[in-house]
C-alpha positions, 0 to 999 in steps of 0.5 A: 481543566483539561488541555485541548490538544491541537496535534493531529496524528492522521493522514489521508489515504492516497488510495481511498481518501479516508483519514486514518491514524498515521501509525496505522498504514503502509507506504505505496509500493511505487512512490511511498505515499500513505496507504491506510491499513484497511486498504492494505488488508484488501490488497491495495499496494499502490496509491490511486495515481500510481495504480492509474499510471500502471494501468495506462502503461499496460502494467500488471493485470490488476494494478494495485492488487498483485505484488511486484515481489518475484516468486522465489524459485524452489530449491533442489534437494539432493535425494538421500 
């Protein structure tokens, strides 16, 4: 006899609404809710509610797509 497992290792993506394995995803950049791996590979960094809130407040040009991490400044190297 096989034992029926009632445990579920899935979460609902807060960007697209799909149910994916909990271990295959990333947190929202703003609030930390679950973003599935396919959304993350498409460049989605924020959940739907955070992306809408950012657009309403006049935030980034493409909310949820661009990173909020600043671009590093180049290091000046002395000439030899």
